[in-house]
Backbone of each chain as ProteinMPNN parsed JSONL, in Angstrom:
{"seq_chain_A": "MTALPLLPSAACCVSSEGAAMSVADAEGLAARLKALGDPTRLRLLSIVAGAAEQEACVCDLTESVGLSQPTVSHHLKVLTEAGFLTRSKRGTWAYYRLVPGALDAVAGALRIDA", "coords_chain_A": {"N_chain_A": [[180.743, -40.401, 246.373], [184.175, -40.26, 246.226], [186.042, -38.491, 245.361], [187.471, -35.201, 244.882], [185.432, -32.772, 245.859], [184.26, -29.811, 244.291], [182.583, -28.183, 245.65], [182.72, -27.116, 248.896], [182.153, -29.096, 251.84], [181.211, -27.844, 254.128], [179.751, -24.951, 253.788], [181.021, -21.694, 253.683], [182.069, -18.393, 254.58], [182.915, -16.163, 251.918], [185.475, -15.006, 251.889], [186.976, -16.625, 253.431], [189.761, -18.761, 253.851], [189.226, -21.416, 254.135], [187.151, -22.012, 252.425], [188.062, -22.499, 249.914], [189.177, -24.953, 247.548], [191.909, -27.025, 248.442], [195.37, -26.196, 247.784], [196.97, -28.379, 247.073], [195.072, -30.377, 246.362], [193.869, -29.045, 244.228], [195.981, -28.843, 242.442], [196.468, -31.522, 241.803], [194.027, -32.333, 240.606], [193.897, -30.474, 238.512], [196.063, -31.221, 236.927], [195.185, -33.64, 235.898], [192.928, -32.807, 234.462], [194.118, -31.166, 232.597], [195.528, -32.991, 231.092], [193.394, -34.181, 229.845], [192.476, -32.136, 228.308], [192.611, -31.902, 225.431], [191.76, -32.303, 222.066], [192.514, -34.532, 220.439], [193.415, -36.367, 222.332], [191.061, -36.825, 223.761], [189.572, -38.067, 221.783], [191.089, -40.378, 221.343], [190.8, -41.609, 223.861], [188.053, -42.064, 223.786], [187.871, -43.959, 221.811], [189.316, -46.115, 222.871], [187.702, -46.575, 225.086], [185.417, -47.517, 223.846], [186.205, -49.871, 222.733], [186.581, -53.48, 222.521], [186.752, -54.975, 225.669], [187.741, -52.629, 226.564], [190.264, -51.994, 225.542], [192.902, -51.188, 223.297], [194.969, -51.499, 220.385], [197.931, -49.715, 219.562], [198.282, -49.474, 216.876], [195.718, -49.636, 215.722], [194.61, -47.365, 216.886], [196.121, -45.298, 215.806], [195.37, -45.444, 213.147], [192.662, -44.812, 213.391], [192.505, -42.113, 214.243], [193.929, -40.834, 212.33], [196.479, -39.668, 212.419], [200.102, -39.288, 212.694], [202.145, -42.05, 213.869], [204.124, -41.405, 215.88], [203.035, -39.018, 216.91], [200.565, -39.901, 217.901], [201.5, -41.724, 219.795], [202.759, -40.019, 221.583], [200.533, -38.599, 222.645], [199.215, -40.739, 223.853], [201.044, -41.404, 225.787], [200.916, -39.182, 227.474], [198.303, -39.486, 228.444], [198.607, -41.906, 229.752], [200.499, -41.326, 231.73], [198.982, -39.575, 233.209], [197.247, -41.249, 234.377], [195.004, -42.354, 233.132], [195.152, -44.387, 231.279], [196.562, -47.682, 230.89], [199.539, -49.271, 229.773], [200.6, -51.984, 227.803], [202.953, -54.193, 226.381], [202.743, -56.397, 223.715], [204.141, -58.706, 221.747], [204.765, -57.175, 218.668], [203.367, -54.835, 219.072], [202.137, -52.088, 221.104], [199.631, -52.031, 223.592], [196.808, -50.33, 224.8], [194.922, -49.758, 227.688], [191.877, -48.809, 229.269], [191.868, -47.267, 232.451], [189.972, -48.432, 235.047], [187.481, -46.404, 236.479], [188.972, -44.052, 236.535], [188.272, -41.849, 234.89], [185.726, -41.443, 235.894], [186.364, -40.573, 238.456], [187.43, -38.042, 238.025], [185.204, -36.807, 236.883], [183.479, -36.94, 239.088], [184.754, -35.199, 240.826], [184.123, -32.813, 239.724], [181.481, -32.377, 240.198], [178.875, -30.401, 241.36], [176.65, -29.643, 243.881], [174.291, -27.832, 243.126]], "CA_chain_A": [[181.863, -39.933, 245.538], [185.327, -40.037, 247.097], [186.97, -37.513, 244.774], [187.582, -33.876, 245.47], [184.308, -31.952, 245.4], [184.506, -28.377, 244.207], [181.775, -27.516, 246.673], [183.136, -27.561, 250.221], [181.026, -29.696, 252.545], [180.671, -26.814, 255.008], [179.81, -23.655, 253.104], [181.529, -20.676, 254.609], [182.169, -17.052, 254.018], [183.712, -16.152, 250.695], [186.864, -14.612, 252.068], [187.696, -17.586, 254.255], [190.654, -19.707, 253.175], [188.639, -22.746, 254.219], [186.151, -22.226, 251.393], [188.699, -22.861, 248.646], [189.846, -26.234, 247.398], [193.309, -26.879, 248.841], [196.316, -26.079, 246.672], [197.408, -29.723, 246.663], [193.961, -31.01, 245.644], [193.67, -28.332, 242.962], [197.073, -29.19, 241.532], [196.269, -32.893, 241.328], [192.895, -32.37, 239.682], [194.234, -29.679, 237.323], [196.967, -31.996, 236.073], [194.381, -34.634, 235.166], [192.085, -32.084, 233.503], [194.983, -30.684, 231.527], [195.797, -34.154, 230.221], [192.165, -34.434, 229.077], [192.094, -30.937, 227.566], [193.134, -31.938, 224.057], [190.757, -33.062, 221.295], [193.011, -35.842, 220.001], [193.439, -37.28, 223.472], [189.681, -37.223, 224.046], [189.147, -39.036, 220.759], [191.775, -41.646, 221.627], [190.137, -42.21, 225.018], [186.717, -42.542, 223.408], [188.039, -45.193, 221.025], [189.69, -47.182, 223.815], [186.521, -46.854, 225.913], [184.43, -48.25, 223.066], [186.782, -51.113, 222.201], [186.359, -54.704, 223.295], [187.519, -54.994, 226.924], [188.307, -51.283, 226.724], [191.69, -52.042, 225.23], [193.142, -51.034, 221.868], [196.342, -51.514, 219.9], [198.343, -48.406, 219.059], [198.131, -49.506, 215.416], [194.328, -49.268, 215.418], [194.367, -45.983, 217.327], [196.753, -44.426, 214.817], [194.522, -45.449, 211.952], [191.369, -44.187, 213.674], [192.553, -40.654, 214.349], [194.531, -40.297, 211.112], [197.697, -38.901, 212.7], [201.3, -40.129, 212.658], [202.282, -42.866, 215.074], [204.799, -40.677, 216.969], [202.087, -38.072, 217.518], [199.599, -40.668, 218.69], [202.212, -42.292, 220.944], [202.942, -38.924, 222.547], [199.27, -38.359, 223.347], [198.936, -41.903, 224.706], [201.957, -41.307, 226.936], [200.344, -38.174, 228.387], [197.129, -40.097, 229.087], [199.088, -42.965, 230.637], [201.124, -40.68, 232.889], [197.929, -38.937, 234.006], [196.488, -42.287, 235.067], [193.768, -42.756, 232.447], [195.409, -45.6, 230.497], [197.76, -48.474, 231.173], [200.179, -49.72, 228.544], [201.309, -53.264, 227.868], [203.497, -54.541, 225.076], [202.585, -57.815, 223.39], [204.665, -58.856, 220.394], [205.262, -55.945, 218.037], [202.565, -53.641, 219.344], [201.716, -51.671, 222.445], [198.189, -52.002, 223.796], [196.405, -49.378, 225.839], [193.667, -50.147, 228.333], [191.295, -47.783, 230.138], [191.945, -47.519, 233.89], [188.596, -48.329, 235.551], [187.187, -45.405, 237.506], [189.814, -42.846, 236.483], [187.469, -40.75, 234.344], [184.644, -41.199, 236.854], [186.893, -39.815, 239.6], [187.512, -36.644, 237.598], [183.823, -36.341, 236.762], [182.951, -36.756, 240.433], [185.369, -34.02, 241.434], [183.531, -31.608, 239.111], [180.06, -32.279, 240.534], [178.492, -29.408, 242.348], [175.237, -29.694, 244.25], [173.886, -26.416, 243.012]], "C_chain_A": [[183.054, -39.606, 246.444], [186.244, -38.938, 246.587], [186.77, -36.136, 245.405], [186.439, -32.988, 245.021], [184.698, -30.487, 245.35], [183.722, -27.632, 245.271], [182.224, -28.002, 248.044], [181.935, -28.069, 250.997], [180.406, -28.682, 253.508], [180.842, -25.458, 254.325], [180.174, -22.577, 254.107], [181.56, -19.329, 253.906], [183.168, -17.05, 252.85], [185.193, -15.923, 250.976], [187.653, -15.583, 252.948], [188.554, -18.499, 253.394], [190.018, -21.097, 253.107], [187.647, -23.033, 253.119], [186.765, -22.704, 250.087], [189.209, -24.297, 248.698], [191.32, -26.049, 247.773], [194.212, -26.808, 247.609], [196.715, -27.463, 246.162], [196.315, -30.449, 245.874], [193.777, -30.382, 244.269], [194.771, -28.699, 241.963], [196.903, -30.596, 240.965], [195.151, -32.991, 240.307], [193.21, -31.615, 238.389], [195.144, -30.458, 236.372], [196.187, -33.025, 235.257], [193.495, -33.963, 234.112], [192.896, -31.583, 232.324], [195.305, -31.81, 230.551], [194.593, -34.451, 229.333], [191.824, -33.284, 228.123], [192.701, -30.843, 226.175], [192.216, -32.811, 223.212], [191.252, -34.435, 220.824], [193.019, -36.828, 221.161], [192.035, -37.729, 223.857], [189.204, -38.265, 223.035], [189.812, -40.4, 220.999], [191.117, -42.357, 222.812], [188.782, -42.782, 224.638], [186.814, -43.83, 222.596], [188.399, -46.364, 221.946], [188.47, -47.575, 224.653], [185.495, -47.697, 225.165], [184.923, -49.582, 222.534], [186.456, -52.301, 223.096], [187.313, -54.723, 224.488], [188.226, -53.655, 227.185], [189.824, -51.277, 226.56], [191.863, -51.932, 223.728], [194.638, -50.997, 221.565], [196.682, -50.129, 219.349], [198.184, -48.348, 217.532], [196.714, -49.103, 215.01], [194.037, -47.816, 215.776], [194.927, -44.992, 216.319], [195.888, -44.312, 213.566], [193.232, -44.665, 212.203], [191.439, -42.665, 213.697], [193.268, -40.004, 213.163], [195.736, -39.398, 211.35], [198.888, -39.85, 212.677], [201.439, -40.931, 213.957], [203.066, -42.158, 216.185], [203.875, -39.694, 217.68], [201.102, -38.804, 218.42], [200.272, -41.24, 219.934], [202.459, -41.229, 222.011], [201.664, -38.693, 223.351], [198.93, -39.524, 224.287], [199.831, -41.892, 225.948], [201.416, -40.304, 227.96], [199.167, -38.77, 229.158], [197.541, -41.187, 230.072], [199.692, -42.36, 231.898], [200.087, -40.0, 233.785], [197.011, -39.964, 234.664], [195.218, -42.736, 234.388], [193.924, -44.054, 231.655], [196.57, -46.371, 231.114], [198.252, -49.039, 229.857], [200.798, -51.079, 228.771], [201.775, -53.624, 226.467], [203.33, -56.045, 224.857], [203.023, -57.987, 221.945], [205.159, -57.523, 219.878], [204.614, -54.69, 218.603], [202.343, -53.357, 220.827], [200.196, -51.599, 222.479], [197.868, -51.079, 224.968], [195.022, -49.75, 226.362], [193.199, -49.014, 229.249], [191.458, -48.189, 231.608], [190.544, -47.352, 234.481], [188.471, -47.25, 236.625], [187.959, -44.1, 237.398], [189.039, -41.641, 235.944], [186.314, -40.405, 235.286], [185.126, -40.356, 238.027], [186.995, -38.332, 239.253], [186.107, -36.047, 237.488], [183.229, -36.052, 238.13], [183.49, -35.504, 241.107], [184.769, -32.717, 240.888], [182.068, -31.406, 239.483], [179.824, -31.223, 241.6], [176.996, -29.539, 242.617], [174.708, -28.276, 244.277], [172.593, -26.164, 243.773]], "O_chain_A": [[182.941, -38.762, 247.333], [187.136, -38.496, 247.311], [185.99, -35.964, 246.341], [186.467, -32.49, 243.896], [185.376, -29.98, 246.244], [184.146, -26.576, 245.741], [182.12, -29.195, 248.33], [180.829, -27.552, 250.845], [179.188, -28.67, 253.681], [181.937, -24.897, 254.292], [179.685, -22.563, 255.237], [181.116, -19.188, 252.766], [184.121, -17.829, 252.815], [186.056, -16.564, 250.377], [188.846, -15.391, 253.183], [188.122, -18.955, 252.335], [190.236, -21.852, 252.16], [187.319, -24.197, 252.887], [186.063, -23.256, 249.239], [189.617, -24.79, 249.749], [191.912, -25.02, 247.45], [193.861, -27.299, 246.536], [196.788, -27.686, 244.954], [196.592, -31.063, 244.843], [193.559, -31.077, 243.276], [194.505, -28.845, 240.77], [197.163, -30.831, 239.785], [195.296, -33.644, 239.274], [192.84, -32.057, 237.301], [195.003, -30.361, 235.153], [196.481, -33.257, 234.085], [193.331, -34.482, 233.008], [192.42, -31.576, 231.189], [195.348, -31.605, 229.338], [194.748, -34.918, 228.204], [190.984, -33.439, 227.236], [193.244, -29.805, 225.798], [191.919, -33.943, 223.595], [190.483, -35.396, 220.813], [192.667, -37.995, 220.99], [191.835, -38.882, 224.237], [188.518, -39.224, 223.391], [189.17, -41.442, 220.872], [190.902, -43.568, 222.769], [188.401, -43.855, 225.106], [185.94, -44.692, 222.685], [187.855, -47.46, 221.815], [188.233, -48.758, 224.9], [184.785, -48.498, 225.772], [184.152, -50.342, 221.949], [186.105, -52.147, 224.265], [188.518, -54.516, 224.341], [189.193, -53.588, 227.943], [190.555, -50.648, 227.326], [191.084, -52.501, 222.963], [195.449, -50.533, 222.366], [195.839, -49.459, 218.751], [197.975, -47.272, 216.972], [196.527, -48.327, 214.073], [193.31, -47.123, 215.064], [194.299, -43.979, 216.011], [195.705, -43.229, 213.01], [192.765, -43.938, 211.326], [190.522, -41.998, 213.217], [193.228, -38.784, 212.998], [195.988, -38.473, 210.578], [198.716, -41.068, 212.644], [200.918, -40.54, 215.002], [202.698, -42.299, 217.352], [203.926, -39.555, 218.902], [200.839, -38.386, 219.547], [199.678, -41.242, 221.013], [202.376, -41.512, 223.206], [201.699, -38.603, 224.578], [198.418, -39.31, 225.386], [199.418, -42.321, 227.025], [201.457, -40.553, 229.165], [199.048, -38.585, 230.369], [196.898, -41.371, 231.106], [199.427, -42.827, 233.006], [200.3, -39.869, 234.99], [196.106, -39.603, 235.417], [194.416, -43.439, 235.002], [192.938, -44.742, 231.391], [197.441, -45.798, 231.769], [197.468, -49.259, 228.934], [201.441, -51.317, 229.794], [201.069, -53.385, 225.486], [203.721, -56.856, 225.697], [202.374, -57.487, 221.026], [205.89, -56.816, 220.572], [205.219, -53.618, 218.619], [202.36, -54.253, 221.67], [199.559, -51.164, 221.52], [198.567, -51.059, 225.981], [194.093, -50.016, 225.6], [194.001, -48.354, 229.91], [191.207, -49.342, 231.961], [189.982, -46.258, 234.43], [189.266, -47.199, 237.563], [187.638, -43.136, 238.093], [189.143, -40.541, 236.485], [185.965, -39.237, 235.457], [184.382, -39.518, 238.536], [186.688, -37.471, 240.076], [185.856, -34.93, 237.941], [182.555, -35.039, 238.317], [182.782, -34.834, 241.859], [184.89, -31.659, 241.505], [181.473, -30.388, 239.132], [180.516, -31.182, 242.618], [176.184, -29.544, 241.692], [174.685, -27.616, 245.316], [172.098, -25.037, 243.793]]}, "seq_chain_B": "MTALPLLPSAACCVSSEGAAMSVADAEGLAARLKALGDPTRLRLLSIVAGAAEQEACVCDLTESVGLSQPTVSHHLKVLTEAGFLTRSKRGTWAYYRLVPGALDAVAGALRIDA", "coords_chain_B": {"N_chain_B": [[171.636, -37.738, 230.615], [172.759, -35.146, 228.703], [175.099, -34.383, 227.56], [178.26, -34.927, 225.883], [178.967, -38.143, 225.559], [181.833, -40.105, 226.328], [181.81, -42.74, 225.764], [180.682, -44.344, 222.973], [177.293, -44.721, 221.892], [176.605, -46.906, 220.347], [178.61, -49.484, 220.448], [181.469, -50.292, 218.581], [183.703, -51.677, 216.184], [187.193, -51.36, 216.756], [188.753, -50.068, 214.83], [187.014, -48.586, 213.417], [185.885, -45.465, 212.194], [183.552, -44.533, 213.268], [183.579, -45.157, 215.948], [184.962, -43.302, 217.387], [184.808, -40.254, 219.286], [183.405, -37.389, 217.749], [185.323, -35.004, 215.823], [184.526, -32.337, 216.143], [182.959, -32.425, 218.501], [184.933, -33.279, 220.276], [186.712, -31.152, 220.199], [185.198, -29.078, 221.327], [184.677, -30.047, 223.94], [187.31, -30.414, 224.846], [188.272, -27.785, 224.93], [186.828, -26.756, 227.059], [187.736, -28.398, 229.142], [190.412, -27.73, 229.153], [190.312, -25.109, 230.052], [189.601, -25.626, 232.655], [191.829, -26.883, 233.57], [193.769, -25.871, 235.45], [195.272, -25.082, 238.495], [194.786, -22.7, 240.006], [192.503, -21.698, 238.776], [190.667, -23.736, 239.352], [190.531, -23.46, 242.118], [189.453, -20.899, 242.341], [186.925, -21.332, 241.164], [185.902, -23.137, 243.033], [185.637, -21.531, 245.255], [183.741, -19.631, 244.397], [181.637, -21.396, 243.978], [181.079, -22.157, 246.564], [180.19, -19.875, 247.731], [177.683, -17.538, 248.951], [174.695, -17.711, 247.164], [176.21, -18.565, 245.078], [177.957, -16.654, 244.041], [180.605, -14.293, 243.763], [182.663, -11.522, 244.713], [185.276, -9.981, 242.859], [187.166, -8.863, 244.473], [187.081, -10.316, 246.908], [187.799, -12.81, 245.913], [190.401, -12.416, 245.016], [191.699, -11.935, 247.417], [191.329, -14.412, 248.641], [192.804, -16.324, 247.156], [195.301, -15.263, 247.191], [196.777, -14.002, 245.162], [197.83, -11.582, 242.646], [195.57, -8.94, 241.589], [195.356, -8.521, 238.733], [196.25, -11.037, 237.793], [194.34, -12.783, 238.889], [192.077, -11.743, 237.65], [192.617, -12.37, 234.988], [192.463, -15.218, 235.072], [189.777, -15.474, 235.78], [188.594, -14.428, 233.527], [189.219, -16.36, 231.607], [187.711, -18.506, 232.602], [185.183, -17.416, 232.377], [184.917, -17.018, 229.606], [184.964, -19.654, 228.843], [182.531, -20.472, 229.667], [181.863, -21.103, 232.302], [181.495, -19.213, 234.264], [179.617, -16.203, 234.876], [179.86, -12.662, 234.446], [179.279, -9.671, 236.205], [179.079, -6.186, 236.599], [178.952, -4.154, 239.408], [178.785, -1.161, 240.814], [181.957, -0.41, 242.067], [183.129, -2.903, 241.785], [183.634, -6.055, 240.079], [181.528, -8.865, 239.804], [181.351, -12.378, 240.024], [179.54, -15.132, 238.895], [178.519, -18.52, 239.261], [177.772, -20.539, 236.449], [174.843, -22.266, 236.171], [174.856, -25.769, 235.915], [176.994, -25.945, 234.129], [179.465, -27.091, 234.934], [178.511, -29.602, 235.605], [177.77, -30.528, 233.081], [180.22, -30.953, 231.825], [181.243, -32.885, 233.541], [179.391, -34.915, 233.063], [179.977, -35.548, 230.434], [182.283, -36.922, 230.721], [181.642, -39.31, 231.836], [181.749, -42.786, 231.857], [180.22, -45.782, 231.127], [181.422, -48.297, 232.411]], "CA_chain_B": [[172.791, -36.852, 230.389], [172.687, -34.675, 227.326], [176.429, -34.006, 227.077], [178.931, -35.794, 224.925], [179.556, -39.267, 226.269], [183.037, -40.669, 225.713], [181.479, -44.067, 225.259], [179.653, -44.246, 221.935], [176.114, -45.489, 222.271], [176.711, -48.193, 219.671], [180.013, -49.887, 220.436], [181.821, -50.83, 217.264], [185.065, -52.157, 216.038], [188.154, -50.337, 217.146], [189.318, -49.306, 213.729], [185.983, -47.809, 212.736], [185.795, -44.034, 212.49], [182.346, -44.291, 214.041], [183.782, -45.426, 217.365], [185.595, -42.167, 218.041], [184.1, -39.002, 219.447], [183.64, -36.555, 216.566], [186.331, -33.954, 215.993], [183.869, -31.125, 216.652], [182.619, -32.646, 219.909], [186.178, -33.362, 221.045], [187.28, -29.799, 220.32], [184.397, -28.316, 222.282], [184.913, -30.547, 225.296], [188.715, -30.172, 225.201], [188.428, -26.371, 225.275], [186.305, -26.549, 228.417], [188.636, -29.082, 230.077], [191.652, -26.958, 229.225], [190.033, -23.963, 230.92], [189.562, -26.126, 234.038], [193.087, -27.552, 233.896], [194.716, -24.962, 236.112], [194.917, -25.141, 239.922], [194.189, -21.449, 240.491], [191.116, -21.598, 238.271], [189.828, -24.659, 240.125], [190.315, -22.876, 243.445], [188.506, -19.788, 242.173], [185.594, -21.925, 240.957], [185.431, -23.745, 244.286], [185.232, -20.436, 246.151], [182.467, -19.106, 243.896], [180.618, -22.432, 244.199], [180.745, -22.22, 247.986], [179.731, -18.57, 248.211], [176.238, -17.306, 248.981], [174.124, -17.581, 245.811], [177.264, -18.95, 244.128], [178.476, -15.434, 243.424], [181.646, -13.681, 244.586], [183.309, -10.301, 244.236], [186.675, -10.198, 242.502], [187.995, -8.44, 245.618], [187.178, -11.449, 247.828], [188.511, -13.906, 245.244], [191.82, -12.067, 245.018], [192.201, -12.147, 248.776], [191.298, -15.834, 248.996], [193.853, -17.13, 246.523], [196.596, -14.665, 247.489], [197.501, -13.605, 243.953], [197.532, -10.198, 242.261], [194.267, -8.826, 240.944], [195.429, -8.803, 237.282], [196.353, -12.491, 237.587], [193.031, -13.369, 239.186], [191.145, -11.318, 236.602], [192.911, -13.19, 233.802], [191.892, -16.558, 235.245], [188.313, -15.353, 235.76], [188.207, -14.205, 232.136], [189.273, -17.67, 230.945], [186.564, -19.285, 233.073], [183.972, -16.789, 231.828], [184.872, -17.315, 228.169], [184.682, -21.084, 228.686], [181.13, -20.721, 230.004], [181.662, -21.572, 233.678], [181.121, -18.079, 235.104], [179.157, -14.959, 234.244], [180.421, -11.498, 235.103], [178.454, -8.463, 236.197], [179.737, -5.109, 237.329], [178.049, -3.37, 240.26], [179.623, -0.191, 241.514], [183.385, -0.481, 241.798], [183.651, -4.254, 241.64], [183.036, -7.086, 239.237], [181.054, -10.051, 240.527], [181.332, -13.575, 239.186], [178.531, -16.099, 239.337], [178.625, -19.829, 238.629], [176.733, -20.854, 235.474], [174.241, -23.532, 236.601], [174.916, -26.904, 234.998], [178.152, -25.963, 233.223], [180.411, -28.11, 235.402], [177.819, -30.889, 235.487], [177.799, -30.96, 231.682], [181.552, -31.505, 231.573], [181.325, -34.139, 234.295], [178.578, -35.904, 232.359], [180.66, -35.946, 229.204], [183.403, -37.809, 231.078], [181.136, -40.559, 232.405], [181.807, -43.975, 231.02], [179.577, -46.943, 231.74], [182.436, -49.35, 232.234]], "C_chain_B": [[172.804, -36.419, 228.933], [174.066, -34.393, 226.731], [177.043, -35.131, 226.259], [179.56, -36.996, 225.623], [180.8, -39.774, 225.539], [182.748, -42.044, 225.139], [180.393, -43.947, 224.191], [178.489, -45.16, 222.27], [176.119, -46.852, 221.585], [178.188, -48.574, 219.572], [180.322, -50.589, 219.122], [183.272, -51.286, 217.29], [186.045, -51.006, 216.257], [188.556, -49.457, 215.965], [188.276, -48.49, 212.972], [186.027, -46.352, 213.152], [184.629, -43.738, 213.413], [182.521, -44.477, 215.529], [184.352, -44.224, 218.104], [184.62, -41.018, 218.214], [184.393, -38.129, 218.22], [184.675, -35.469, 216.869], [185.701, -32.704, 216.613], [183.521, -31.268, 218.134], [183.878, -32.632, 220.773], [186.791, -31.977, 221.23], [186.52, -28.957, 221.334], [184.649, -28.738, 223.719], [186.342, -30.253, 225.746], [188.928, -28.717, 225.615], [187.94, -26.113, 226.699], [187.219, -27.2, 229.469], [189.946, -28.316, 230.25], [191.473, -25.74, 230.143], [190.027, -24.384, 232.392], [190.916, -26.659, 234.497], [194.152, -26.645, 234.474], [194.327, -24.88, 237.591], [194.297, -23.851, 240.457], [192.749, -21.321, 240.02], [190.186, -22.546, 239.019], [189.535, -24.09, 241.518], [189.32, -21.721, 243.365], [187.084, -20.319, 241.995], [185.046, -22.489, 242.263], [184.978, -22.668, 245.267], [183.888, -19.858, 245.708], [181.344, -20.11, 244.181], [180.169, -22.475, 245.655], [180.2, -20.922, 248.546], [178.207, -18.489, 248.212], [175.745, -17.007, 247.57], [175.149, -17.867, 244.713], [177.755, -17.75, 243.32], [179.513, -14.814, 244.35], [182.235, -12.472, 243.882], [184.771, -10.603, 243.914], [187.599, -9.806, 243.66], [188.175, -9.584, 246.622], [187.978, -12.602, 247.213], [190.017, -13.648, 245.27], [192.433, -12.326, 246.388], [192.303, -13.643, 249.095], [192.436, -16.632, 248.388], [195.243, -16.508, 246.69], [197.431, -14.33, 246.269], [197.105, -12.177, 243.596], [196.186, -10.123, 241.556], [194.32, -9.017, 239.424], [195.492, -10.304, 236.981], [194.999, -13.161, 237.802], [192.027, -12.991, 238.101], [191.372, -12.093, 235.309], [192.263, -14.572, 233.918], [190.361, -16.515, 235.197], [187.805, -15.129, 234.336], [188.203, -15.532, 231.368], [188.057, -18.512, 231.327], [185.249, -18.732, 232.526], [183.828, -17.127, 230.344], [184.573, -18.797, 227.905], [183.275, -21.456, 229.135], [180.869, -21.198, 231.42], [181.196, -20.459, 234.621], [180.465, -17.002, 234.247], [179.651, -13.799, 235.086], [179.421, -10.357, 235.066], [179.156, -7.413, 237.038], [178.696, -4.331, 238.115], [178.905, -2.428, 241.089], [181.074, -0.365, 241.098], [183.826, -1.866, 241.331], [182.911, -5.113, 240.615], [182.672, -8.285, 240.107], [180.957, -11.212, 239.551], [180.375, -14.592, 239.777], [178.699, -17.4, 238.555], [177.477, -20.032, 237.631], [176.139, -22.22, 235.843], [174.387, -24.611, 235.525], [176.166, -26.992, 234.147], [179.18, -27.02, 233.635], [179.798, -29.496, 235.301], [177.875, -31.421, 234.055], [179.159, -31.571, 231.333], [181.701, -32.845, 232.288], [180.56, -35.247, 233.57], [179.258, -36.424, 231.107], [181.816, -36.905, 229.482], [182.945, -39.15, 231.628], [181.237, -41.692, 231.406], [181.153, -45.116, 231.79], [180.479, -48.142, 231.527], [181.817, -50.733, 232.43]], "O_chain_B": [[172.856, -37.257, 228.033], [174.186, -34.184, 225.524], [176.406, -36.149, 225.988], [180.619, -36.849, 226.234], [180.828, -39.862, 224.311], [183.359, -42.463, 224.155], [179.29, -43.49, 224.489], [178.666, -46.23, 222.852], [175.687, -47.843, 222.172], [178.921, -48.058, 218.727], [179.524, -51.383, 218.623], [183.941, -51.263, 218.322], [185.748, -49.845, 215.975], [188.68, -48.24, 216.102], [188.599, -47.792, 212.011], [186.189, -46.042, 214.332], [184.687, -42.823, 214.235], [181.693, -44.003, 216.307], [184.236, -44.14, 219.327], [183.718, -40.826, 217.398], [185.514, -38.136, 217.711], [184.868, -35.075, 218.019], [186.283, -32.09, 217.507], [183.756, -30.355, 218.925], [183.892, -32.052, 221.859], [187.327, -31.668, 222.294], [187.121, -28.212, 222.109], [184.813, -27.9, 224.606], [186.565, -29.883, 226.899], [189.683, -28.444, 226.549], [188.553, -25.354, 227.449], [187.447, -26.639, 230.54], [190.512, -28.26, 231.342], [192.371, -25.39, 230.909], [190.398, -23.604, 233.269], [191.125, -26.864, 235.693], [195.301, -26.656, 234.032], [193.163, -24.631, 237.903], [193.379, -23.903, 241.276], [191.878, -20.886, 240.773], [189.037, -22.197, 239.293], [188.423, -24.226, 242.029], [188.448, -21.585, 244.223], [186.147, -19.809, 242.61], [183.861, -22.336, 242.563], [184.033, -22.88, 246.026], [183.005, -19.622, 246.533], [180.242, -19.725, 244.573], [179.016, -22.793, 245.946], [179.791, -20.866, 249.706], [177.532, -19.28, 247.553], [176.302, -16.162, 246.87], [174.974, -17.459, 243.565], [177.94, -17.818, 242.105], [179.339, -14.803, 245.569], [182.3, -12.399, 242.655], [185.421, -11.383, 244.61], [188.689, -10.36, 243.803], [189.275, -9.802, 247.13], [188.737, -13.281, 247.904], [190.806, -14.56, 245.517], [193.535, -12.862, 246.503], [193.254, -14.08, 249.742], [192.979, -17.527, 249.036], [196.248, -17.143, 246.371], [198.66, -14.367, 246.328], [196.164, -11.624, 244.167], [195.713, -11.111, 240.995], [193.406, -9.625, 238.866], [194.866, -10.781, 236.034], [194.569, -13.995, 237.005], [191.22, -13.82, 237.681], [190.415, -12.434, 234.613], [191.602, -15.039, 232.991], [189.727, -17.412, 234.641], [186.718, -15.585, 233.981], [187.297, -15.796, 230.577], [187.448, -19.156, 230.473], [184.317, -19.486, 232.247], [182.742, -17.48, 229.885], [184.001, -19.148, 226.872], [182.864, -22.609, 229.006], [179.765, -21.655, 231.72], [180.579, -20.73, 235.651], [180.723, -16.902, 233.047], [179.838, -13.934, 236.296], [178.793, -10.099, 234.039], [179.755, -7.725, 238.067], [177.683, -3.9, 237.564], [179.658, -2.86, 241.962], [181.379, -0.456, 239.909], [184.786, -1.99, 240.571], [181.729, -4.913, 240.336], [183.408, -8.663, 241.019], [180.538, -11.05, 238.404], [180.39, -14.876, 240.975], [178.982, -17.39, 237.357], [176.328, -19.724, 237.947], [176.851, -23.224, 235.83], [174.071, -24.377, 234.358], [176.391, -28.014, 233.499], [179.7, -27.752, 232.793], [180.484, -30.458, 234.953], [178.011, -32.625, 233.843], [179.234, -32.58, 230.631], [182.213, -33.812, 231.724], [181.033, -36.38, 233.48], [179.132, -37.599, 230.762], [182.272, -37.614, 228.585], [183.767, -40.035, 231.864], [180.85, -41.553, 230.246], [181.485, -45.379, 232.946], [180.311, -48.903, 230.575], [182.514, -51.742, 232.32]]}, "name": "protein", "num_of_chains": 2, "seq": "MTALPLLPSAACCVSSEGAAMSVADAEGLAARLKALGDPTRLRLLSIVAGAAEQEACVCDLTESVGLSQPTVSHHLKVLTEAGFLTRSKRGTWAYYRLVPGALDAVAGALRIDAMTALPLLPSAACCVSSEGAAMSVADAEGLAARLKALGDPTRLRLLSIVAGAAEQEACVCDLTESVGLSQPTVSHHLKVLTEAGFLTRSKRGTWAYYRLVPGALDAVAGALRIDA"}
C-alpha cells in the first residue's frame, strides 16, 4: 500500500511530533474524505462503480438518486475535483467515469495494523 | 469484509435503483467519513494509533498537535461519537483509545473490485 498509513512505521512515544501524520498528508487525505462524507455522493459513486465500464451519464445518475440535475452536477463536480471521477462530454450529455485506484488509495490510508 | 461495499454484489443497469447504495447505508458511512474528513482529527487518530496499547492522554494529544485543549477535546468528541475512539477518565485526565476495527470497517466499505 503506497498511501498514507495512519500507523507510523516506527512506533514512538506519544508526545513525539514524529508519531503524528504530517500536516500536509493529513490535509490531503482529509480533503478526499470530506468529499466522500456525503450520502448522495456515496450513492452516486456506487452507481458509477456498478455501471458498465464504471462510467455513467449524468442523465442516468440524476434519475437514480431522484434529485435535481443541478444538485447532482454539484456533487459530481466535488467528486471530480477530489480525484474520484473524470468527466467527459459526448453529444448532449456529460459522462462520469471512476478513477481506478482512487478509492483504494483512501481505503489503504485508513488501514491500521492493530 | 462485512462493511458496506460501494460495488453492489449484483451489477445491474445504471438507471436501476438497485444499483445504488441504499440511503440508510450511505448516511451511516457518510457520517463516519465526515468525522474523518478533518486534518486535525486524522493527526489525532494517527497519534493514538501509534501509542502504546493504542491509547493516549488528552494532555499528550494536545501537546502533539499544538492546539488548545478545548479545540482538541472537541475533535476527540467528534471521533468518539463517530465510533473511532472510546474515552475513559482516570484521575485528572481523559484517555482516548482506538476502537479496534472501526477504521478497517470504513476502509472496507470503500473497496471496489475494479
